[in-house]
TIMI-403416 format. One record per residue (C-alpha): residue number from 1; residue in three letters; chain; x, z, y. Coordinates in steps of 0.5 Angstrom, whole numbers. Each point is the difference from the previous one (the first is absolute). Layout:
N
node torkol: NUM | kevo: ALA | torvo: A | x: X | z: Z | y: Y
...
This chain:
346
node torkol: 1 | kevo: MET | torvo: A | x: 12 | z: 0 | y: -12
node torkol: 2 | kevo: SER | torvo: A | x: -3 | z: -5 | y: -4
node torkol: 3 | kevo: LEU | torvo: A | x: -2 | z: 3 | y: -7
node torkol: 4 | kevo: PRO | torvo: A | x: -4 | z: -3 | y: -6
node torkol: 5 | kevo: THR | torvo: A | x: -7 | z: 3 | y: 0
node torkol: 6 | kevo: SER | torvo: A | x: 0 | z: -1 | y: -8
node torkol: 7 | kevo: ALA | torvo: A | x: 1 | z: 6 | y: -4
node torkol: 8 | kevo: VAL | torvo: A | x: 4 | z: -4 | y: -5
node torkol: 9 | kevo: PRO | torvo: A | x: 7 | z: -2 | y: 2
node torkol: 10 | kevo: THR | torvo: A | x: 2 | z: -7 | y: 1
node torkol: 11 | kevo: THR | torvo: A | x: 6 | z: -4 | y: 0
node torkol: 12 | kevo: SER | torvo: A | x: 2 | z: -6 | y: 4
node torkol: 13 | kevo: ALA | torvo: A | x: 6 | z: -4 | y: 0
node torkol: 14 | kevo: VAL | torvo: A | x: 3 | z: -2 | y: 6
node torkol: 15 | kevo: PRO | torvo: A | x: 2 | z: -8 | y: -1
node torkol: 16 | kevo: ALA | torvo: A | x: 5 | z: 0 | y: 6
node torkol: 17 | kevo: LEU | torvo: A | x: 4 | z: 6 | y: -4
node torkol: 18 | kevo: PRO | torvo: A | x: 2 | z: -2 | y: -7
node torkol: 19 | kevo: GLY | torvo: A | x: 1 | z: 6 | y: -4
node torkol: 20 | kevo: THR | torvo: A | x: -4 | z: 4 | y: 3
node torkol: 21 | kevo: ASN | torvo: A | x: -7 | z: 3 | y: 0
node torkol: 22 | kevo: LEU | torvo: A | x: -5 | z: 4 | y: 5
node torkol: 23 | kevo: ASP | torvo: A | x: -4 | z: 5 | y: -3
node torkol: 24 | kevo: LEU | torvo: A | x: -6 | z: 3 | y: 4
node torkol: 25 | kevo: HIS | torvo: A | x: -2 | z: 6 | y: -3
node torkol: 26 | kevo: PRO | torvo: A | x: -6 | z: 4 | y: 3
node torkol: 27 | kevo: GLY | torvo: A | x: 3 | z: 6 | y: 3
node torkol: 28 | kevo: LYS | torvo: A | x: 7 | z: -2 | y: 1
node torkol: 29 | kevo: PRO | torvo: A | x: 3 | z: -5 | y: 5
node torkol: 30 | kevo: PRO | torvo: A | x: 2 | z: -7 | y: -2
node torkol: 31 | kevo: VAL | torvo: A | x: 6 | z: 0 | y: -5
node torkol: 32 | kevo: LEU | torvo: A | x: 4 | z: -6 | y: -1
node torkol: 33 | kevo: HIS | torvo: A | x: 5 | z: 0 | y: -6
node torkol: 34 | kevo: VAL | torvo: A | x: 6 | z: -4 | y: 1
node torkol: 35 | kevo: HIS | torvo: A | x: 4 | z: -2 | y: -6
node torkol: 36 | kevo: LEU | torvo: A | x: 8 | z: -1 | y: 2
node torkol: 37 | kevo: HIS | torvo: A | x: 6 | z: 0 | y: -4
node torkol: 38 | kevo: THR | torvo: A | x: 5 | z: 6 | y: 1
node torkol: 39 | kevo: SER | torvo: A | x: 5 | z: -5 | y: 3
node torkol: 40 | kevo: HIS | torvo: A | x: -6 | z: -3 | y: 5
node torkol: 41 | kevo: ASP | torvo: A | x: 2 | z: 0 | y: 8
node torkol: 42 | kevo: VAL | torvo: A | x: -6 | z: 5 | y: 2
node torkol: 43 | kevo: PRO | torvo: A | x: 1 | z: -1 | y: 7
node torkol: 44 | kevo: GLY | torvo: A | x: 1 | z: -7 | y: -1
node torkol: 45 | kevo: TRP | torvo: A | x: -7 | z: 0 | y: -4
node torkol: 46 | kevo: ALA | torvo: A | x: -3 | z: 4 | y: 6
node torkol: 47 | kevo: ALA | torvo: A | x: 2 | z: -5 | y: 5
node torkol: 48 | kevo: GLU | torvo: A | x: -2 | z: -6 | y: -4
node torkol: 49 | kevo: HIS | torvo: A | x: -7 | z: 3 | y: -1
node torkol: 50 | kevo: ARG | torvo: A | x: -1 | z: 3 | y: 6
node torkol: 51 | kevo: HIS | torvo: A | x: -6 | z: -4 | y: 3
node torkol: 52 | kevo: VAL | torvo: A | x: -4 | z: 1 | y: -7
node torkol: 53 | kevo: LEU | torvo: A | x: 1 | z: 7 | y: 0
node torkol: 54 | kevo: ARG | torvo: A | x: -2 | z: 1 | y: 8
node torkol: 55 | kevo: GLY | torvo: A | x: -6 | z: -4 | y: -2
node torkol: 56 | kevo: LEU | torvo: A | x: -2 | z: 5 | y: -5
node torkol: 57 | kevo: VAL | torvo: A | x: 1 | z: 6 | y: 5
node torkol: 58 | kevo: THR | torvo: A | x: -5 | z: -4 | y: 4
node torkol: 59 | kevo: ASP | torvo: A | x: -5 | z: -1 | y: -5
node torkol: 60 | kevo: HIS | torvo: A | x: 0 | z: 7 | y: -3
node torkol: 61 | kevo: GLY | torvo: A | x: 3 | z: 4 | y: 6
node torkol: 62 | kevo: ALA | torvo: A | x: 6 | z: 3 | y: -5
node torkol: 63 | kevo: LEU | torvo: A | x: 4 | z: -3 | y: -6
node torkol: 64 | kevo: LEU | torvo: A | x: 4 | z: 4 | y: -5
node torkol: 65 | kevo: VAL | torvo: A | x: 5 | z: -4 | y: -3
node torkol: 66 | kevo: ARG | torvo: A | x: 3 | z: 2 | y: -7
node torkol: 67 | kevo: GLY | torvo: A | x: 6 | z: -2 | y: -4
node torkol: 68 | kevo: LEU | torvo: A | x: 5 | z: -1 | y: 6
node torkol: 69 | kevo: GLY | torvo: A | x: 4 | z: 6 | y: -3
node torkol: 70 | kevo: LEU | torvo: A | x: 2 | z: 2 | y: 7
node torkol: 71 | kevo: ARG | torvo: A | x: 5 | z: 6 | y: -1
node torkol: 72 | kevo: ASP | torvo: A | x: 3 | z: 2 | y: 7
node torkol: 73 | kevo: PRO | torvo: A | x: -1 | z: 0 | y: 7
node torkol: 74 | kevo: GLY | torvo: A | x: 5 | z: -6 | y: 1
node torkol: 75 | kevo: GLN | torvo: A | x: -4 | z: -5 | y: -4
node torkol: 76 | kevo: ALA | torvo: A | x: -6 | z: 2 | y: 2
node torkol: 77 | kevo: GLY | torvo: A | x: 2 | z: -1 | y: 7
node torkol: 78 | kevo: ALA | torvo: A | x: 2 | z: -7 | y: -2
node torkol: 79 | kevo: VAL | torvo: A | x: -7 | z: -1 | y: -3
node torkol: 80 | kevo: PHE | torvo: A | x: -3 | z: 2 | y: 6
node torkol: 81 | kevo: GLN | torvo: A | x: 4 | z: -4 | y: 5
node torkol: 82 | kevo: ARG | torvo: A | x: -2 | z: -6 | y: -4
node torkol: 83 | kevo: LEU | torvo: A | x: -7 | z: 1 | y: 1
node torkol: 84 | kevo: VAL | torvo: A | x: 0 | z: 1 | y: 7
node torkol: 85 | kevo: PRO | torvo: A | x: 3 | z: -2 | y: 7
node torkol: 86 | kevo: GLY | torvo: A | x: 3 | z: 7 | y: 1
node torkol: 87 | kevo: LEU | torvo: A | x: -1 | z: 7 | y: -1
node torkol: 88 | kevo: MET | torvo: A | x: -2 | z: 5 | y: 5
node torkol: 89 | kevo: THR | torvo: A | x: 4 | z: 6 | y: 2
node torkol: 90 | kevo: GLU | torvo: A | x: -5 | z: 6 | y: 0
node torkol: 91 | kevo: LYS | torvo: A | x: -2 | z: 4 | y: 6
node torkol: 92 | kevo: GLU | torvo: A | x: -4 | z: 6 | y: 1
node torkol: 93 | kevo: ALA | torvo: A | x: 0 | z: 2 | y: -7
node torkol: 94 | kevo: PHE | torvo: A | x: -3 | z: 7 | y: -1
node torkol: 95 | kevo: ALA | torvo: A | x: 5 | z: 2 | y: -5
node torkol: 96 | kevo: PRO | torvo: A | x: 7 | z: -2 | y: -1
node torkol: 97 | kevo: ARG | torvo: A | x: 2 | z: -5 | y: -5
node torkol: 98 | kevo: HIS | torvo: A | x: 7 | z: -2 | y: -3
node torkol: 99 | kevo: THR | torvo: A | x: 2 | z: -7 | y: 1
node torkol: 100 | kevo: CYS | torvo: A | x: 2 | z: -3 | y: -6
node torkol: 101 | kevo: ALA | torvo: A | x: 2 | z: -7 | y: 2
node torkol: 102 | kevo: PRO | torvo: A | x: -1 | z: -4 | y: 6
node torkol: 103 | kevo: GLY | torvo: A | x: -8 | z: 0 | y: 2
node torkol: 104 | kevo: VAL | torvo: A | x: -1 | z: 4 | y: -7
node torkol: 105 | kevo: TYR | torvo: A | x: -2 | z: 7 | y: 0
node torkol: 106 | kevo: SER | torvo: A | x: -2 | z: 6 | y: -4
node torkol: 107 | kevo: SER | torvo: A | x: -7 | z: 2 | y: -1
node torkol: 108 | kevo: THR | torvo: A | x: -2 | z: 5 | y: 5
node torkol: 109 | kevo: PRO | torvo: A | x: 2 | z: 7 | y: -3
node torkol: 110 | kevo: TRP | torvo: A | x: -6 | z: 3 | y: -2
node torkol: 111 | kevo: PRO | torvo: A | x: -1 | z: 6 | y: -5
node torkol: 112 | kevo: ALA | torvo: A | x: -1 | z: -3 | y: -7
node torkol: 113 | kevo: ASN | torvo: A | x: -6 | z: 5 | y: -2
node torkol: 114 | kevo: GLN | torvo: A | x: -4 | z: -2 | y: 6
node torkol: 115 | kevo: PRO | torvo: A | x: -3 | z: -7 | y: 1
node torkol: 116 | kevo: MET | torvo: A | x: 1 | z: -4 | y: 6
node torkol: 117 | kevo: CYS | torvo: A | x: -6 | z: -2 | y: 3
node torkol: 118 | kevo: MET | torvo: A | x: -3 | z: -8 | y: 1
node torkol: 119 | kevo: HIS | torvo: A | x: 3 | z: -3 | y: 7
node torkol: 120 | kevo: HIS | torvo: A | x: 3 | z: -6 | y: 3
node torkol: 121 | kevo: GLU | torvo: A | x: 7 | z: 0 | y: 1
node torkol: 122 | kevo: LEU | torvo: A | x: 2 | z: 2 | y: 7
node torkol: 123 | kevo: SER | torvo: A | x: -7 | z: -2 | y: 3
node torkol: 124 | kevo: TYR | torvo: A | x: 1 | z: 4 | y: 6
node torkol: 125 | kevo: THR | torvo: A | x: 6 | z: -4 | y: 2
node torkol: 126 | kevo: HIS | torvo: A | x: -1 | z: -5 | y: 5
node torkol: 127 | kevo: ALA | torvo: A | x: 2 | z: -6 | y: -4
node torkol: 128 | kevo: PRO | torvo: A | x: -1 | z: 2 | y: -8
node torkol: 129 | kevo: PRO | torvo: A | x: 3 | z: -3 | y: -6
node torkol: 130 | kevo: GLY | torvo: A | x: -5 | z: -6 | y: -2
node torkol: 131 | kevo: LEU | torvo: A | x: 3 | z: 0 | y: -7
node torkol: 132 | kevo: LEU | torvo: A | x: 3 | z: 6 | y: -5
node torkol: 133 | kevo: LEU | torvo: A | x: 5 | z: -2 | y: -5
node torkol: 134 | kevo: LEU | torvo: A | x: 1 | z: 6 | y: -5
node torkol: 135 | kevo: ALA | torvo: A | x: 5 | z: 0 | y: -7
node torkol: 136 | kevo: CYS | torvo: A | x: 0 | z: 5 | y: -5
node torkol: 137 | kevo: LEU | torvo: A | x: 7 | z: 2 | y: -2
node torkol: 138 | kevo: THR | torvo: A | x: -2 | z: 6 | y: -4
node torkol: 139 | kevo: PRO | torvo: A | x: -7 | z: 1 | y: -3
node torkol: 140 | kevo: PRO | torvo: A | x: -3 | z: 7 | y: 0
node torkol: 141 | kevo: ARG | torvo: A | x: -1 | z: 4 | y: -6
node torkol: 142 | kevo: THR | torvo: A | x: -7 | z: 0 | y: 1
node torkol: 143 | kevo: GLY | torvo: A | x: -4 | z: -1 | y: 6
node torkol: 144 | kevo: GLY | torvo: A | x: 3 | z: -3 | y: 7
node torkol: 145 | kevo: ALA | torvo: A | x: -4 | z: -6 | y: 0
node torkol: 146 | kevo: THR | torvo: A | x: -1 | z: -4 | y: 7
node torkol: 147 | kevo: ALA | torvo: A | x: -7 | z: 0 | y: 0
node torkol: 148 | kevo: LEU | torvo: A | x: -4 | z: -5 | y: 4
node torkol: 149 | kevo: ALA | torvo: A | x: -7 | z: -1 | y: 4
node torkol: 150 | kevo: ASP | torvo: A | x: -3 | z: -6 | y: 3
node torkol: 151 | kevo: ALA | torvo: A | x: 0 | z: 1 | y: 8
node torkol: 152 | kevo: SER | torvo: A | x: -7 | z: -4 | y: 1
node torkol: 153 | kevo: ALA | torvo: A | x: -3 | z: 4 | y: -6
node torkol: 154 | kevo: VAL | torvo: A | x: 2 | z: 6 | y: 3
node torkol: 155 | kevo: LEU | torvo: A | x: -3 | z: -1 | y: 6
node torkol: 156 | kevo: ASP | torvo: A | x: -7 | z: -2 | y: -3
node torkol: 157 | kevo: ALA | torvo: A | x: 0 | z: 6 | y: -4
node torkol: 158 | kevo: LEU | torvo: A | x: 1 | z: 4 | y: 7
node torkol: 159 | kevo: PRO | torvo: A | x: -6 | z: 3 | y: 4
node torkol: 160 | kevo: PRO | torvo: A | x: -2 | z: -6 | y: 5
node torkol: 161 | kevo: GLN | torvo: A | x: -1 | z: 5 | y: 5
node torkol: 162 | kevo: LEU | torvo: A | x: 7 | z: 3 | y: -1
node torkol: 163 | kevo: VAL | torvo: A | x: 3 | z: -7 | y: 0
node torkol: 164 | kevo: ARG | torvo: A | x: -3 | z: -2 | y: 6
node torkol: 165 | kevo: ARG | torvo: A | x: 3 | z: 6 | y: 4
node torkol: 166 | kevo: PHE | torvo: A | x: 7 | z: -1 | y: -3
node torkol: 167 | kevo: GLU | torvo: A | x: -1 | z: -8 | y: 2
node torkol: 168 | kevo: GLU | torvo: A | x: -2 | z: 2 | y: 7
node torkol: 169 | kevo: GLU | torvo: A | x: 5 | z: 6 | y: 1
node torkol: 170 | kevo: GLY | torvo: A | x: 6 | z: -1 | y: -4
node torkol: 171 | kevo: TRP | torvo: A | x: 4 | z: 6 | y: -2
node torkol: 172 | kevo: LEU | torvo: A | x: 5 | z: 4 | y: 2
node torkol: 173 | kevo: LEU | torvo: A | x: 6 | z: 2 | y: -3
node torkol: 174 | kevo: THR | torvo: A | x: 4 | z: 6 | y: 3
node torkol: 175 | kevo: ARG | torvo: A | x: 7 | z: 2 | y: -3
node torkol: 176 | kevo: THR | torvo: A | x: 5 | z: 6 | y: 2
node torkol: 177 | kevo: TYR | torvo: A | x: 7 | z: -2 | y: -2
node torkol: 178 | kevo: ASN | torvo: A | x: 4 | z: 6 | y: -2
node torkol: 179 | kevo: ASP | torvo: A | x: 6 | z: 1 | y: -5
node torkol: 180 | kevo: GLU | torvo: A | x: -3 | z: 4 | y: -5
node torkol: 181 | kevo: ILE | torvo: A | x: -6 | z: -4 | y: -3
node torkol: 182 | kevo: GLY | torvo: A | x: 0 | z: -8 | y: -1
node torkol: 183 | kevo: ALA | torvo: A | x: 4 | z: -5 | y: 4
node torkol: 184 | kevo: SER | torvo: A | x: 3 | z: 3 | y: 6
node torkol: 185 | kevo: TRP | torvo: A | x: 0 | z: -5 | y: 6
node torkol: 186 | kevo: GLU | torvo: A | x: 7 | z: -2 | y: -1
node torkol: 187 | kevo: GLU | torvo: A | x: -2 | z: -2 | y: -7
node torkol: 188 | kevo: ALA | torvo: A | x: -7 | z: -3 | y: 2
node torkol: 189 | kevo: PHE | torvo: A | x: 3 | z: -4 | y: 6
node torkol: 190 | kevo: GLY | torvo: A | x: 7 | z: -2 | y: -3
node torkol: 191 | kevo: THR | torvo: A | x: 4 | z: 3 | y: 6
node torkol: 192 | kevo: ASP | torvo: A | x: 2 | z: 6 | y: 3
node torkol: 193 | kevo: ASP | torvo: A | x: -1 | z: -3 | y: 7
node torkol: 194 | kevo: LYS | torvo: A | x: -6 | z: 3 | y: 4
node torkol: 195 | kevo: ALA | torvo: A | x: 0 | z: -6 | y: 5
node torkol: 196 | kevo: ALA | torvo: A | x: 0 | z: -5 | y: -6
node torkol: 197 | kevo: VAL | torvo: A | x: -6 | z: 4 | y: -3
node torkol: 198 | kevo: GLU | torvo: A | x: -4 | z: 0 | y: 6
node torkol: 199 | kevo: ASP | torvo: A | x: 1 | z: -7 | y: 1
node torkol: 200 | kevo: TYR | torvo: A | x: -3 | z: -1 | y: -7
node torkol: 201 | kevo: CYS | torvo: A | x: -6 | z: 4 | y: 2
node torkol: 202 | kevo: ARG | torvo: A | x: -1 | z: -4 | y: 6
node torkol: 203 | kevo: ALA | torvo: A | x: 0 | z: -6 | y: -4
node torkol: 204 | kevo: ASN | torvo: A | x: -4 | z: 2 | y: -5
node torkol: 205 | kevo: ALA | torvo: A | x: -6 | z: 3 | y: 3
node torkol: 206 | kevo: ILE | torvo: A | x: 2 | z: 8 | y: -2
node torkol: 207 | kevo: ASP | torvo: A | x: -1 | z: 5 | y: 5
node torkol: 208 | kevo: PHE | torvo: A | x: 6 | z: 5 | y: 0
node torkol: 209 | kevo: CYS | torvo: A | x: 2 | z: 7 | y: 2
node torkol: 210 | kevo: TRP | torvo: A | x: 7 | z: 4 | y: -1
node torkol: 211 | kevo: GLN | torvo: A | x: -1 | z: 7 | y: -2
node torkol: 212 | kevo: PRO | torvo: A | x: 4 | z: 6 | y: 3
node torkol: 213 | kevo: ASP | torvo: A | x: 4 | z: 1 | y: -7
node torkol: 214 | kevo: GLY | torvo: A | x: 2 | z: -8 | y: 0
node torkol: 215 | kevo: GLY | torvo: A | x: -6 | z: -2 | y: -4
node torkol: 216 | kevo: LEU | torvo: A | x: -4 | z: -6 | y: 1
node torkol: 217 | kevo: ARG | torvo: A | x: -8 | z: 0 | y: 0
node torkol: 218 | kevo: THR | torvo: A | x: -3 | z: -7 | y: 0
node torkol: 219 | kevo: ARG | torvo: A | x: -7 | z: -3 | y: 0
node torkol: 220 | kevo: GLN | torvo: A | x: -2 | z: -7 | y: -2
node torkol: 221 | kevo: HIS | torvo: A | x: -7 | z: -4 | y: 0
node torkol: 222 | kevo: ARG | torvo: A | x: -1 | z: -5 | y: -5
node torkol: 223 | kevo: ARG | torvo: A | x: -6 | z: -4 | y: -3
node torkol: 224 | kevo: ALA | torvo: A | x: -3 | z: 3 | y: -6
node torkol: 225 | kevo: VAL | torvo: A | x: -3 | z: -7 | y: -2
node torkol: 226 | kevo: VAL | torvo: A | x: 3 | z: -7 | y: 0
node torkol: 227 | kevo: ARG | torvo: A | x: -1 | z: -7 | y: -2
node torkol: 228 | kevo: HIS | torvo: A | x: 4 | z: -3 | y: -5
node torkol: 229 | kevo: GLN | torvo: A | x: 5 | z: -5 | y: 3
node torkol: 230 | kevo: VAL | torvo: A | x: -1 | z: -5 | y: -5
node torkol: 231 | kevo: THR | torvo: A | x: -7 | z: 1 | y: -3
node torkol: 232 | kevo: GLY | torvo: A | x: -3 | z: 3 | y: 6
node torkol: 233 | kevo: ARG | torvo: A | x: -4 | z: 6 | y: -4
node torkol: 234 | kevo: ARG | torvo: A | x: -1 | z: 7 | y: 3
node torkol: 235 | kevo: CYS | torvo: A | x: 5 | z: 5 | y: -3
node torkol: 236 | kevo: TRP | torvo: A | x: 0 | z: 7 | y: 0
node torkol: 237 | kevo: PHE | torvo: A | x: 8 | z: 1 | y: 3
node torkol: 238 | kevo: ASN | torvo: A | x: 2 | z: 6 | y: 2
node torkol: 239 | kevo: GLN | torvo: A | x: 3 | z: 7 | y: -3
node torkol: 240 | kevo: ILE | torvo: A | x: -5 | z: 4 | y: 3
node torkol: 241 | kevo: ALA | torvo: A | x: -2 | z: 4 | y: -7
node torkol: 242 | kevo: PHE | torvo: A | x: 8 | z: 1 | y: -2
node torkol: 243 | kevo: LEU | torvo: A | x: 3 | z: 2 | y: 7
node torkol: 244 | kevo: ASN | torvo: A | x: -6 | z: 5 | y: 1
node torkol: 245 | kevo: GLU | torvo: A | x: 1 | z: 8 | y: 0
node torkol: 246 | kevo: TRP | torvo: A | x: -6 | z: 0 | y: -5
node torkol: 247 | kevo: THR | torvo: A | x: 5 | z: -4 | y: -5
node torkol: 248 | kevo: MET | torvo: A | x: 5 | z: 6 | y: 0
node torkol: 249 | kevo: ALA | torvo: A | x: 0 | z: 5 | y: -5
node torkol: 250 | kevo: PRO | torvo: A | x: -4 | z: 6 | y: 3
node torkol: 251 | kevo: ASP | torvo: A | x: 5 | z: 5 | y: -1
node torkol: 252 | kevo: VAL | torvo: A | x: 5 | z: -5 | y: 3
node torkol: 253 | kevo: ARG | torvo: A | x: -5 | z: -2 | y: 6
node torkol: 254 | kevo: GLU | torvo: A | x: -1 | z: 8 | y: 2
node torkol: 255 | kevo: TYR | torvo: A | x: 7 | z: 1 | y: 0
node torkol: 256 | kevo: LEU | torvo: A | x: 2 | z: -6 | y: 4
node torkol: 257 | kevo: ILE | torvo: A | x: -6 | z: 2 | y: 5
node torkol: 258 | kevo: ASP | torvo: A | x: 3 | z: 7 | y: 0
node torkol: 259 | kevo: LEU | torvo: A | x: 7 | z: -2 | y: 2
node torkol: 260 | kevo: TYR | torvo: A | x: -1 | z: -6 | y: 4
node torkol: 261 | kevo: GLY | torvo: A | x: -7 | z: 1 | y: 3
node torkol: 262 | kevo: PRO | torvo: A | x: -6 | z: -5 | y: -1
node torkol: 263 | kevo: ASP | torvo: A | x: 3 | z: -5 | y: 5
node torkol: 264 | kevo: GLY | torvo: A | x: 7 | z: 0 | y: -3
node torkol: 265 | kevo: LEU | torvo: A | x: -1 | z: -2 | y: -7
node torkol: 266 | kevo: PRO | torvo: A | x: 5 | z: -5 | y: -3
node torkol: 267 | kevo: PHE | torvo: A | x: -6 | z: -5 | y: 0
node torkol: 268 | kevo: ASN | torvo: A | x: -7 | z: -1 | y: 1
node torkol: 269 | kevo: THR | torvo: A | x: -6 | z: -5 | y: 1
node torkol: 270 | kevo: LEU | torvo: A | x: -6 | z: 0 | y: 5
node torkol: 271 | kevo: PHE | torvo: A | x: -5 | z: -4 | y: 2
node torkol: 272 | kevo: GLY | torvo: A | x: 1 | z: -5 | y: 5
node torkol: 273 | kevo: ASN | torvo: A | x: -3 | z: 4 | y: 6
node torkol: 274 | kevo: GLY | torvo: A | x: 4 | z: 6 | y: -2
node torkol: 275 | kevo: ASP | torvo: A | x: -5 | z: 4 | y: -4
node torkol: 276 | kevo: PRO | torvo: A | x: 3 | z: 3 | y: -7
node torkol: 277 | kevo: ILE | torvo: A | x: -2 | z: -3 | y: -6
node torkol: 278 | kevo: GLY | torvo: A | x: -3 | z: 5 | y: -5
node torkol: 279 | kevo: GLU | torvo: A | x: 1 | z: 1 | y: -7
node torkol: 280 | kevo: ASP | torvo: A | x: -6 | z: -3 | y: -2
node torkol: 281 | kevo: VAL | torvo: A | x: 2 | z: -7 | y: 3
node torkol: 282 | kevo: VAL | torvo: A | x: 7 | z: 1 | y: -4
node torkol: 283 | kevo: GLN | torvo: A | x: -4 | z: 1 | y: -6
node torkol: 284 | kevo: LEU | torvo: A | x: -5 | z: -6 | y: 1
node torkol: 285 | kevo: ILE | torvo: A | x: 6 | z: -5 | y: 1
node torkol: 286 | kevo: ASN | torvo: A | x: 4 | z: 3 | y: -6
node torkol: 287 | kevo: ALA | torvo: A | x: -7 | z: -1 | y: -4
node torkol: 288 | kevo: ALA | torvo: A | x: 0 | z: -7 | y: 2
node torkol: 289 | kevo: TYR | torvo: A | x: 7 | z: -2 | y: -2
node torkol: 290 | kevo: ASP | torvo: A | x: -1 | z: 4 | y: -7
node torkol: 291 | kevo: SER | torvo: A | x: -6 | z: -5 | y: -1
node torkol: 292 | kevo: ARG | torvo: A | x: 4 | z: -6 | y: 1
node torkol: 293 | kevo: THR | torvo: A | x: 7 | z: 2 | y: -3
node torkol: 294 | kevo: VAL | torvo: A | x: 3 | z: -4 | y: -6
node torkol: 295 | kevo: ARG | torvo: A | x: 7 | z: 2 | y: -3
node torkol: 296 | kevo: GLU | torvo: A | x: 5 | z: -3 | y: -5
node torkol: 297 | kevo: PRO | torvo: A | x: 6 | z: 5 | y: -2
node torkol: 298 | kevo: TRP | torvo: A | x: 7 | z: -2 | y: 2
node torkol: 299 | kevo: GLN | torvo: A | x: 4 | z: -3 | y: -5
node torkol: 300 | kevo: ALA | torvo: A | x: 8 | z: -1 | y: 1
node torkol: 301 | kevo: GLY | torvo: A | x: 2 | z: -6 | y: 3
node torkol: 302 | kevo: ASP | torvo: A | x: -7 | z: -2 | y: 3
node torkol: 303 | kevo: LEU | torvo: A | x: -1 | z: -3 | y: 7
node torkol: 304 | kevo: MET | torvo: A | x: -6 | z: 1 | y: 5
node torkol: 305 | kevo: LEU | torvo: A | x: -2 | z: -4 | y: 6
node torkol: 306 | kevo: LEU | torvo: A | x: -6 | z: 3 | y: 4
node torkol: 307 | kevo: ASP | torvo: A | x: -4 | z: -3 | y: 6
node torkol: 308 | kevo: ASN | torvo: A | x: 1 | z: 7 | y: 4
node torkol: 309 | kevo: VAL | torvo: A | x: -6 | z: -2 | y: 4
node torkol: 310 | kevo: ARG | torvo: A | x: -5 | z: -2 | y: -5
node torkol: 311 | kevo: THR | torvo: A | x: 2 | z: 5 | y: -5
node torkol: 312 | kevo: ALA | torvo: A | x: 1 | z: 8 | y: 1
node torkol: 313 | kevo: HIS | torvo: A | x: 5 | z: 3 | y: -5
node torkol: 314 | kevo: SER | torvo: A | x: 2 | z: 7 | y: -3
node torkol: 315 | kevo: ARG | torvo: A | x: 4 | z: 4 | y: -4
node torkol: 316 | kevo: GLU | torvo: A | x: -2 | z: 4 | y: -6
node torkol: 317 | kevo: PRO | torvo: A | x: 3 | z: 7 | y: -2
node torkol: 318 | kevo: PHE | torvo: A | x: 5 | z: -1 | y: -6
node torkol: 319 | kevo: GLU | torvo: A | x: 5 | z: 3 | y: -4
node torkol: 320 | kevo: PRO | torvo: A | x: 7 | z: -2 | y: 2
node torkol: 321 | kevo: PRO | torvo: A | x: 5 | z: -4 | y: 0
node torkol: 322 | kevo: ARG | torvo: A | x: -3 | z: -6 | y: 5
node torkol: 323 | kevo: ASP | torvo: A | x: 4 | z: -5 | y: 4
node torkol: 324 | kevo: VAL | torvo: A | x: -5 | z: -5 | y: 3
node torkol: 325 | kevo: VAL | torvo: A | x: 4 | z: -4 | y: 6
node torkol: 326 | kevo: VAL | torvo: A | x: -4 | z: -3 | y: 6
node torkol: 327 | kevo: ALA | torvo: A | x: 1 | z: -5 | y: 5
node torkol: 328 | kevo: MET | torvo: A | x: -5 | z: -2 | y: 6
node torkol: 329 | kevo: ALA | torvo: A | x: 0 | z: -7 | y: 3
node torkol: 330 | kevo: GLU | torvo: A | x: -5 | z: -5 | y: 4
node torkol: 331 | kevo: PRO | torvo: A | x: -1 | z: 5 | y: 6
node torkol: 332 | kevo: LEU | torvo: A | x: -7 | z: -1 | y: 3
node torkol: 333 | kevo: HIS | torvo: A | x: -2 | z: -2 | y: 7
node torkol: 334 | kevo: PRO | torvo: A | x: -2 | z: 7 | y: 4
node torkol: 335 | kevo: THR | torvo: A | x: -6 | z: 3 | y: -2
node torkol: 336 | kevo: THR | torvo: A | x: 0 | z: 5 | y: 5
node torkol: 337 | kevo: ARG | torvo: A | x: -6 | z: 2 | y: 4
node torkol: 338 | kevo: THR | torvo: A | x: 2 | z: 6 | y: 5
node torkol: 339 | kevo: GLN | torvo: A | x: -2 | z: 3 | y: 6
node torkol: 340 | kevo: ASN | torvo: A | x: 7 | z: 1 | y: 3
node torkol: 341 | kevo: PRO | torvo: A | x: 4 | z: -6 | y: -2
node torkol: 342 | kevo: GLU | torvo: A | x: 6 | z: 1 | y: 4
node torkol: 343 | kevo: GLY | torvo: A | x: 1 | z: 7 | y: -3
node torkol: 344 | kevo: SER | torvo: A | x: 3 | z: 6 | y: 3
node torkol: 345 | kevo: THR | torvo: A | x: 6 | z: 1 | y: 5
node torkol: 346 | kevo: ARG | torvo: A | x: 0 | z: 8 | y: -2
């Protein structure tokens, strides 16, 4: 994310968008203030200025658009659809979302009093989204910001030796789907047809194994560092820290290990060669994120556009209510590097 280095906030006009101004504040994402009449056709405005808005995302990695007055999932979805060629259907979610409108989802369910760690949306999938679109319909009473971090800056902040290992080996995500914690395999894959799930896994370089109780275990190898599809810059692009066992609350982690065993956790991450990732590594990664984090509190009606490769995001603790809807678009070319591209046939 391109942020001003000066300690003094700056404001720059956007000539192509009359009636707007772009605020660049240190420690905050770029905010484009839009001044529209209440009767204005908001989806039409988005379509008219789509290329300018997308250019600002290219320049800065993220853009918060304030003043559109988005108020319901249908209106938000109409704006989203005017900004991108099409919206993606989510697959492999780690927690079930509610579908609010075609291609528009509720935020990932997560306890309001707990932070959701920095991550890149669906970075463990074979073709993750390149762009996220978010709309705040109801802001939280306090907290709840969608904080952001520049993926190239995070990469530079990590120990070079650790980066080299992840760059050479990639990372492994292991998942155990059950009906008690997180998304079931039916919810994650959008079907209750085991053969369809197997076909999806083979097509997306996921090793799978059905369990005696009908559950599913998967294992997938992904790259931890990728080059941005436009700028070519190296980006730290993964969910290594977020989906690691050491990110869980200690009592939750101990309970799950007692219940399911160390290999049966709902999710966990490993080095690409299968070695466990220690708590110290997770702390290093989270410290790098923290040192590069910017934030701006949500206001009702806000729109956020987010380059999913260049910019990681989190969700901070909040006092309810909070209603932020999300859509995903522009799937990337597969970023997989796997030792078993055909998947399992078990």
